[in-house]
C-alpha positions in Angstrom: 15.8 109.5 145.0 17.2 108.1 142.1 20.5 110.0 141.0 22.3 108.8 137.5 25.8 110.1 136.8 26.9 110.0 133.1 30.8 109.3 132.8 32.7 107.4 135.4 36.0 109.2 135.2 37.5 110.9 138.3 34.9 113.6 138.4 31.8 111.6 137.6 32.8 108.7 140.1 33.5 111.3 142.9 29.9 112.7 142.4 28.4 109.4 142.5 30.2 108.6 145.7 28.9 112.0 147.2 25.1 110.9 146.2 25.6 107.4 147.6 27.0 108.8 150.5 24.0 111.0 151.0 21.7 107.7 150.8 20.6 108.2 147.0 20.1 105.1 144.5 22.9 106.0 142.1 23.4 104.8 138.5 26.8 105.3 137.2 26.9 105.2 133.4 29.6 104.9 130.9 29.9 103.3 127.6 33.0 101.2 128.5 33.0 98.3 130.5 36.6 98.6 131.6 36.1 102.0 132.6 33.0 101.1 134.9 35.3 98.5 136.3 38.1 101.0 137.1 35.7 103.3 138.8 34.3 100.4 140.9 37.8 99.5 141.9 39.0 103.1 142.9 35.8 103.4 145.0 36.5 100.3 146.8 40.3 101.5 147.4 38.8 104.9 148.4 36.4 103.5 150.9 39.1 100.9 152.5 41.4 104.1 152.8 38.4 105.6 155.0 38.0 102.8 157.1 41.7 102.6 157.7 41.6 106.3 158.8 38.4 105.6 161.2 36.3 107.8 159.3 33.8 104.9 158.3 33.3 101.4 159.3 32.9 98.2 157.2 28.9 98.5 157.6 29.0 102.1 156.0 31.3 100.9 153.4 28.9 98.3 152.0 26.0 100.7 152.6 27.6 103.2 150.2 28.6 100.6 147.8 25.2 98.9 147.5 23.8 102.3 146.8 25.6 102.4 143.3 25.1 100.2 140.3 27.0 100.4 137.0 25.3 100.6 133.8 26.3 100.8 130.1 22.9 101.9 128.6 21.3 105.4 128.7 17.8 103.6 128.6 19.0 102.2 132.3 18.7 105.8 133.4 15.0 106.1 132.3 13.9 106.1 135.9 16.4 108.8 137.3 14.9 111.9 139.3 18.2 113.8 138.7 21.1 113.2 136.1 24.3 114.7 136.1 26.3 114.8 133.1 30.3 114.8 133.8 31.7 113.8 130.3 34.3 115.7 127.9 34.2 119.4 127.7 32.6 119.3 124.1 29.6 121.1 123.4 28.2 118.9 120.5 28.8 115.8 122.5 26.9 117.0 125.9 24.0 118.0 123.7 23.8 114.8 121.8 23.9 112.7 124.8 21.1 115.0 126.4 18.9 114.7 123.3 19.2 110.7 123.6 18.9 111.0 127.4 15.8 112.8 127.3 13.9 110.6 125.2 14.2 108.0 127.9 13.1 110.1 130.8 10.1 111.4 132.6 9.0 115.0 131.9 9.6 115.7 135.4 13.4 114.5 135.6 16.2 117.1 135.9 19.2 117.0 133.7 22.3 118.8 134.8 25.9 119.3 133.6 29.1 119.6 135.6 30.8 121.5 132.8 33.3 123.9 134.4 33.3 126.3 131.3 30.6 125.8 128.9 27.3 127.7 128.2 24.3 125.9 130.2 22.3 127.9 127.9 23.7 126.3 124.9 23.6 122.8 126.6 20.0 123.2 127.7 19.0 124.1 123.9 19.6 120.7 122.7 16.4 119.5 124.9 12.7 119.6 124.0 12.1 120.9 127.5 15.4 123.1 128.3 13.6 124.4 131.5 14.8 120.9 133.1 18.4 121.7 132.4 20.8 123.4 134.8 24.5 123.3 135.8 25.8 121.7 138.9 29.4 122.3 139.0 31.3 120.2 141.6 35.1 120.7 142.4 37.9 118.1 142.4 38.1 115.8 144.3 34.3 115.8 144.5 34.1 113.9 147.8 36.4 116.3 149.4 35.7 119.6 148.1 32.5 121.2 149.7 31.6 123.6 146.9 29.2 123.3 144.2 28.2 125.8 141.9 24.7 125.8 140.7 24.2 127.6 137.4 20.6 128.2 136.3 20.2 128.9 132.3 18.1 131.6 131.1 15.8 128.6 130.2 16.0 127.1 133.9 12.7 127.0 135.9 12.8 128.3 139.4 11.3 125.0 140.5 14.1 123.3 139.1 16.7 125.5 140.3 15.2 125.4 144.1 15.1 121.5 143.9 18.8 121.2 142.9 20.1 123.6 145.3 18.1 122.0 148.2 19.5 118.5 147.0 23.0 119.7 147.0 22.6 121.0 150.7 21.1 117.6 151.5 24.3 115.9 150.3 26.1 118.0 152.8 27.8 120.2 150.3 28.1 124.2 149.9 25.9 125.3 147.0 26.4 129.0 145.7 24.1 130.4 143.0 26.2 131.6 139.8 25.1 133.3 136.7 25.6 131.5 133.3 28.6 133.3 132.5 32.0 132.1 131.3 33.9 130.5 134.3 30.9 131.0 136.5 32.5 132.0 139.7 35.7 130.2 140.8 37.0 130.0 137.0 36.5 133.6 136.4 37.6 135.0 139.6 40.6 133.0 140.0 42.3 133.6 136.8 44.7 136.3 137.8 45.9 133.9 140.5 47.6 132.3 137.4 47.5 135.0 134.9 49.2 137.7 136.9 51.8 135.3 138.2 52.8 134.3 134.8 53.2 137.9 133.7 55.2 138.8 136.9 57.5 136.0 135.9 57.9 137.2 132.1 58.6 140.6 133.3 61.0 139.8 136.2 62.7 136.4 135.7 62.1 135.3 132.2 65.6 134.9 130.3 67.4 136.4 133.3 70.4 134.3 135.4 68.1 134.3 138.5 65.1 133.1 136.2 65.2 129.4 137.1 64.1 130.7 140.7 61.4 132.7 139.6 58.5 130.3 139.7 59.7 129.2 143.3 60.0 132.8 144.2 56.3 133.8 143.3 55.0 130.6 145.0 56.8 131.6 148.0 55.7 135.3 147.9 51.8 134.0 147.7 52.4 131.7 150.6 54.6 133.9 152.9 52.4 137.0 152.6 49.1 135.7 151.7 48.7 132.3 153.5 47.9 130.6 150.1 48.4 126.9 150.7 50.1 126.1 147.3 51.7 128.9 145.0 50.1 129.6 141.5 52.7 127.5 139.8 52.6 124.6 142.1 49.0 124.5 141.4 49.2 124.9 137.6 51.7 121.8 137.9 49.0 120.1 139.9 46.1 121.0 137.6 48.2 120.4 134.5 49.4 123.0 132.3 47.3 121.8 129.4 44.1 121.9 131.4 44.8 125.2 133.1 45.8 126.7 129.9 42.7 125.6 128.0 40.5 127.1 130.7 42.3 130.5 130.4 42.0 130.3 126.7 38.4 129.1 126.9 37.5 132.2 129.1 39.5 134.6 127.1 37.6 133.7 123.9 34.2 133.6 125.7 34.8 137.1 127.0 35.2 138.2 123.5 39.0 138.3 124.1 38.9 140.7 127.0 42.5 141.5 128.0 42.1 140.8 131.5 41.9 137.1 130.8 44.8 137.0 128.1 46.4 133.6 128.1 50.2 133.6 128.6 52.6 132.3 126.1 55.0 130.9 128.9 52.1 128.5 129.8 51.4 127.8 126.3 54.9 126.6 125.4 55.2 124.6 128.5 52.0 122.8 127.4 53.3 122.4 123.9 56.6 121.0 125.2 54.8 118.4 127.0 55.8 120.0 130.6 52.1 119.6 132.1 53.2 119.4 135.6 53.2 116.4 138.1 51.4 114.0 135.6 54.2 114.2 133.2 57.0 114.5 135.7 58.0 118.0 134.5 56.1 121.3 134.6 57.2 124.6 136.2 59.0 122.3 138.6 60.9 118.9 137.9 59.0 116.0 140.0 61.7 113.1 138.9 63.1 111.5 141.8 66.6 113.2 142.8 66.2 116.4 141.1 67.6 119.3 143.0 64.7 121.8 144.1 65.3 125.2 142.9 65.2 127.5 146.0 63.2 130.9 146.0 65.0 134.2 146.4 63.5 135.4 149.8 63.6 139.1 149.2 61.0 140.4 151.6 60.6 143.6 149.5 60.3 142.1 146.3 57.8 139.3 147.9 55.4 141.8 149.2 55.2 143.5 145.8 54.5 140.6 144.0 51.9 139.3 146.5 50.3 142.8 146.5 49.9 142.9 142.7 48.4 139.1 142.3 45.9 140.0 145.4 44.8 143.1 144.0 44.1 141.7 140.5 42.0 138.8 142.2 40.2 141.4 144.2 39.5 143.4 141.3 38.1 140.5 139.6 36.0 139.4 142.7 34.5 142.9 142.9 33.8 143.0 139.0 31.9 139.8 139.5 29.7 141.2 142.1 29.4 144.4 140.1 27.9 142.5 137.2 25.7 140.3 139.3 27.4 137.1 138.7 26.8 136.2 142.2 26.1 137.7 145.8 29.1 139.1 148.0 28.8 136.3 150.3 28.7 133.5 147.6 31.6 135.0 145.8 33.8 134.7 149.1 32.2 131.2 149.9 33.0 130.0 146.4 37.0 130.8 146.5 37.5 129.7 150.1 35.3 126.5 149.7 36.0 125.8 146.0 39.7 126.6 145.9 40.9 127.0 149.4 41.6 130.5 149.4 42.7 131.5 153.0 40.2 134.2 153.0 37.4 135.7 150.9 38.8 138.1 148.3 36.1 140.8 149.2 36.7 140.2 153.1 40.4 140.8 151.8 39.4 144.0 150.2 38.1 145.3 153.3 41.2 144.6 155.1 43.4 146.1 152.8 41.0 149.0 152.4 39.1 149.9 149.2 41.2 152.9 148.7 44.4 150.6 148.7 42.6 148.6 146.1 41.9 151.4 143.8 45.4 153.0 144.2 47.1 149.6 143.6 45.0 149.1 140.1 45.5 152.7 138.9 49.3 152.4 139.6 49.2 149.2 137.5 47.1 151.0 134.7 49.5 154.2 134.7 52.3 152.0 134.4 51.1 149.7 131.6 48.2 151.6 129.9 46.6 148.3 129.3 42.8 147.4 129.7 44.1 144.6 131.8 44.5 146.7 134.7 41.2 148.9 134.6 39.9 149.2 137.8 36.1 147.7 138.6 33.4 150.5 138.8 32.2 149.3 142.0 35.6 149.7 143.8 35.6 153.3 142.8 32.3 154.0 143.5 32.8 152.5 147.3 35.9 154.6 147.6 34.0 157.6 147.0 31.2 156.3 149.3 33.5 155.3 152.0 31.6 152.0 152.0 32.7 148.2 152.4 31.8 144.9 151.0 
């Protein structure tokens, strides 16, 4: 199978590595020679590291590398069976590339986008054969993260969906089917992990003497009581405050300004100040060598309250995704454990905590704030009445 990847950045190069490892002949395309050279050099380092760790040998390294060719013309992708685009998150740019690509490829070729937030239907509309277009959303780093969201547009044919779903399985990934709605599964369901943590910070810690410890305290609470590997502020610093804020803003706008996805002024100001996280040396935390780390306030009662509040908002979002048929319960939990390394599925967590507990927590938040942000998903109320579980 000939697979083409458009864009040789971190994500595109990672997808190319995945496909090449699975035995595909891969053509990695970029407009810049230096970008392709950088991608080839980066792959060499990655594969060398895998040899050092004993995960592959020299023969396997050479096999993977020989499966990838580097090209600078879209015409060179004319014989691809599957093309996955991984370029800038700009609808017009993607549509323009897809229109040109379609003119070179056969009618049977599948054209996919790795977009994390744009409408697949809008991208597909640029094609003369929109039924060949589909979303194939990998998570970073693509070679390591098992999840891939497969997102058919309203135009996508069932045959294309089945072929792509099967292909991703053959690549030893975990595919889940998601509706073509803002954020798909993961970027939609995960919003409260960031948004509610920021809200808690603004209420409890902003502008008070112990405020400096707020980020560390909330991160501690999520790790201590929930078993998360990284707290929300650590993760936002890892992703980049500019990137994370933009995703939140995009989802907020795409949902017609639903208050559940409202961005935070705190994060906006940090992004505006250039406090982007690890990549800038400062974010919610300082990463400059020698900087003293701020300790969390390890108050067990407060930590439990913080964790419960963020968790129930995550559960509510996952439940609503199920209620609106964004994905199946199994795929929603798979997406969160395999896509963002949650310690367990959110719907599984809801069963453990109890559906009544979830409803009561949401109602307490709504009674306190009287904001639509804290509305309880109808499916949780229905399940509580019926005494059912996910």
